[in-house]
N, C-alpha and C positions, 0 to 999 in steps of 0.2 A: 442561517437559520432556517431550519426545515419543517419547525413546529409552527410559524407564524410569519406573516409578511415583515420586512423590516426592510429600512434604508440605512446603509452604511454612511457615514460622512466622515472621510478624513481632511484633517486641518493641518497645514504643514507648518511646524513649529521648530525652532532654534532649541533641541533637548537640553544643549549646553547651558541655555540661559535660564532654564525651569528651575524650580526650587521642586526636586522630586527626590525619591529613593527607589532602591532596587528592593523589590519584594520578591520571595519564592512563592509561587502557584502550583497548584497540581498540574498546570500546564507548562509549567516552565517559569523561569524569571520575568518580571515585569517592572517597568518603569511607572512608578504611581507618583502623581503630584501629591503635595502636601495640602493638607488643609487651607494655609494661609494662598498657597498659588491656586487652588480649586476656587476659593472665594472671590479672587481677582478676576480669575479666568471667567467665571459664571457673572459676575458682574459688568464685565468688559462687554460681553458678548451674550446677553441674556435670550434674543432670539435664535440664537444657533442651535439647530437640533429640534425645532419646532417644540420644546418644552417650556414657553415661557410661564406658564402656571405653575411650574414645579421649581422655578429658577430661585424665586422670594424665599419659600420655606426651608431650601437647601441651603440657600445662604443664612437664614436665621438659624438653624441648626447647627451649620459649619463655623459661623462668626465666632461664637463664644468657646470654641475649642481652638482657637487661634492664639498664638502669642501674637499681643498687640504689636510690641518692637518689631517682630519679625516681618508681620503684616504691612507696618509702616515702610519699613527698609525695602521691602519688595517692591512694594507699590513706587517708591522713590527710583529703586533701582530700574524698573521695568518701565517708569513714564506711565504708571497706571494709575494717578493720582484722583481722576474721576471716577474709576472703578472703584476705588476705595473709599470715596465721599458717598457713592452709592449703595456700597455695601453696608456702611455705617447706617446710613438712613433706612435702608431695608431690614437692618437688623435690630433697627431701634437703639440703637449704640448713642 
């Protein structure tokens, strides 16, 4: 990024285990996590990226776009029950 200072943080993930979709962008194809996966990821590690103050509002917004059955199944499959409980609490669900 030449227009501002930035820190890029890469996190190793098993992309086969993620709930993600391939989307086309002007820069080429990209793998994008679903709202359900994103909610679980944010709730799992809210301190990642030094954006803790933005995580709760993001979860509040995304949570209600999620399919609750899919969210619960992902949490079970990925052993993220605590993250799901945290997301529900933060979303006021």
